[in-house]
C-alpha positions, -999 to 999 in steps of 0.1 A, spaced: -137 -541 519 -110 -534 494 -109 -502 474 -88 -495 442 -78 -458 439 -90 -443 407 -77 -407 409 -40 -416 410 -16 -407 438 -29 -384 467 -49 -386 499 -79 -407 500 -104 -404 527 -126 -432 541 -157 -435 564 -181 -462 572 -219 -456 572 -239 -482 591 -275 -492 589 -296 -513 612 -323 -540 607 -350 -514 615 -341 -493 585 -322 -466 602 -290 -454 586 -264 -431 601 -256 -399 583 -227 -396 559 -197 -377 573 -196 -339 565 -159 -338 565 -130 -360 553 -142 -390 572 -128 -413 598 -96 -423 582 -71 -411 555 -46 -429 533 -19 -412 513 -17 -433 482 19 -429 467 32 -450 439 56 -425 425 93 -429 432 113 -398 445 139 -381 424 175 -374 432 207 -363 418 244 -364 428 272 -337 422 309 -342 423 340 -323 416 352 -324 380 388 -334 393 399 -350 425 434 -359 437 429 -365 474 422 -398 491 384 -395 489 359 -378 467 331 -359 482 297 -365 464 267 -343 473 231 -353 467 196 -338 466 164 -357 467 127 -349 466 94 -367 469 60 -354 462 43 -380 482 51 -393 517 88 -381 518 123 -394 509 133 -423 529 171 -429 520 196 -423 492 222 -447 481 254 -436 462 260 -456 431 294 -456 411 307 -467 378 345 -469 381 370 -465 354 372 -488 325 338 -503 333 302 -500 320 287 -515 350 271 -496 378 275 -509 415 261 -497 447 287 -482 472 267 -492 502 270 -456 514 235 -446 526 222 -414 538 187 -402 550 172 -369 544 166 -348 513 204 -336 510 238 -346 522 273 -355 513 288 -389 507 326 -395 512 337 -420 486 371 -437 485 381 -447 449 392 -483 447 399 -488 411 428 -463 406 430 -432 384 404 -424 358 369 -412 354 344 -421 381 307 -417 373 283 -413 403 246 -414 406 222 -410 436 193 -435 439 166 -427 464 135 -444 479 105 -429 495 91 -440 530 68 -466 512 95 -484 493 91 -468 459 127 -469 444 142 -447 416 154 -467 387 190 -479 389 214 -457 371 225 -460 335 248 -443 311 268 -415 324 247 -412 356 244 -377 373 281 -367 375 316 -375 367 350 -370 385 384 -375 369 404 -390 397 442 -385 393 468 -392 418 498 -392 394 517 -359 387 523 -352 350 558 -354 336 576 -328 317 610 -320 301 626 -287 290 652 -286 262 674 -255 259 705 -249 236 738 -260 250 754 -225 245 738 -190 241 753 -155 239 721 -135 234 687 -132 251 661 -144 252 672 -181 253 645 -202 236 634 -231 258 609 -257 246 588 -278 269 571 -310 265 546 -323 291 522 -352 294 496 -366 317 476 -396 307 447 -392 331 435 -356 335 457 -339 309 483 -311 312 468 -278 325 500 -258 322 537 -257 320 558 -231 335 595 -224 331 618 -230 361 654 -216 358 685 -223 379 716 -201 380 749 -216 389 776 -190 395 812 -200 401 834 -177 421 866 -167 402 896 -183 416 
């Protein structure tokens, strides 16, 4: 016998009631029946969180996943590297409802977008990521560049020094003066 669930996701209980040729019929069960099936067609939900900036060899991306049905099966980290609009799986897979992926950037400096994509234990998958995903990290392994310009001669204080700094990936956060004093001994 085939049964089509009519009340949506959730537990369905089944029992058999038999009758014989003499007209006797067994009583219907008083409780939930002989067997139960958890009907689950809803995909789990998940999200990824990464630092805003990173400059080490790897980026740690944490995730959290939840499923109202049978439970989370696994979560895969997806990435959209710099200068692309295409999402790809990283092949980094974790089980459970939370954890941390360690992702090694392979496309150089720039913004990396991340998304978590989970499945439940029945194979219901979340949709593939689109747009900006869950989180973004600006990966920057190059130091900024700066120059200081001071007058050639000065006979009063303060000495005005101008700074010019640039950083093409994550931007300049600050500049600070560094001065060196060279004293010559009188001969």
